[in-house]
C-alpha angles and dihedrals in degrees: 000000000000089000089061090054091049089048090052092051093050091048092050093050091048094241089130129017139185113215100228096151093046091056095052092127090060092050092046090052093049093047091046092055092048092048092049090052091047094050092045091051090049092051096043105036099020124200122303102229118201123237089266089071103034099031130232144129129298121204119192127182143147119219117226121259113287095030113107120189132183130217093243092051094052093045092052091049092053094046093048089052092057107278120134124257090252091071113134124209123192134174113231126195104344115312099000120111135204123199120191121192133176119262111278115234134198135043093305095052095112093044091052091050093057092042090060090045092053092048093051093047091050093048092050094043093244138127120256090251091058092064114076120215124200120182117200121191122214091235093073092051091050091052091051091050093050093048091049091051092049091049091050093051092047090048093053093047092051091048093051092049093047095048091045091055099037096040121356138290093260090060089049091053092048092050091048091052090052092049094050088047090056094046095052093047093049093049090048092053089053090051092049096045092042091224116162119261107225134165087268088060091056091050091050092049092055089047096055091050089063092045093050091048090052092061092045094052091050091054093044092052090056090046090054090050094050095045097048108120092005093137091051097052094036091196102127142013123261092246092055093049091048091049090052090053090049091053092047092056096036098097091045091054092047093049092047092049095047093049091049095045097052097069092037090053091050091052092048094051094046095045095045100044105025110026098035123207118003146117091274090066092048091051095046094048095053091046092049095049093040095051093050092047092044093053091049094046095048090055105032104025114027099048096042090049090050091049091050091051093048094046088059091065113102095234094051091043089055090046092053090049093052093048091049091050090048091051091049091050091049091051091050092050091049091051091048091050091049091049091049091049091049092049092049091050090050092050093049091048092050092049091050091050091048092050090050094052100037118109118256095238134035129194093359095301123124119230111223122196133186092248096053125059119249111275117245113240117242117249110261116244124239096266091053091051092052091049091050091050092052092051089050091053090054096251123124117259112274096024115126099191143004140112122295115254114268096224143357135093119302111251118231122215116255111259121230123239092267092049092051092053094045113086116245117263093030119107125214114259118241 
């Protein structure tokens, strides 16, 4: 599991990040589909209340060694003795059996109870005293349901008040949404699986609410730490800071959930496949579903809902707008810099290509570089020498005779390129 520790360190330092808050529409869609299925299952299949809530009679017995009974055989025996067709028969812990019937009504209710008891004892080869009978009235189940509902309402009120004082009311609303999300999903799973809802189920439901709230409070505490002074620095949006807090506590939430789910899973498997029906199975199932749902809601529901509520505030809306404008300006500057760099590269490339294709001399002049030796001037032809002599004598070029000018500066012949570059007084070497 060292890779998980390395992952946690990289998440905490912000080297890698999963955008949970940015994908809130995806999480809302997934949760919405699950909630629709849960509500539909609750309306169509309804909850399978145990005998503690609807009342009835419970018969328990264990046949002697060598007597093998089947579920169909025991069910037929109870119905023939006067039980209703909704009688349930389950094998518990090896060769023990439990028969649940609806409450008998009328003047012959007691007589019918003992008739079913006698029939079951006879079928199992037991005495009447070896079959236990427990009658449960519906009044007790109704009282349990009412007390559970009162406890749930009081729990939610206390949680909202505490989070409003310790954090803020928006965090309390987000936590309440996550709790209701977990309750509906858990109830929907019970309706789909047709597991019995017993008093142990109610206890487990209240337990998972506290567990789900624990994960949510841990994340919210880190969110409050990361968003402190956010309006003063104005460096990042609230959603980004909340997402960073979520990533920093992600591995902790996963580790906590896995450690808690391992023993609960073991209890669920043992109670469902080895011990049969019982309150232990009801308790383990609600804990298993509630812990999974609570971990999911604290990561994908509570924090995104909080971020949505905070982003609606005017100051955080203005902050998000400024950050978006800053990002747009930065992108424009980056594009302009890239365009300028590309234009400069194109100009340099064109200049290099022009220098490579340009002629070596322009307008009769010779271009001399440091790398190449100075070019030797060509010997002037005869006509050029005569023209130079005439200019030296003061006569215009092309004139064959005429007096010398009386005054005026003596014109010097134009030096060639080689003559201009050769210092005066130095003769050209032959």
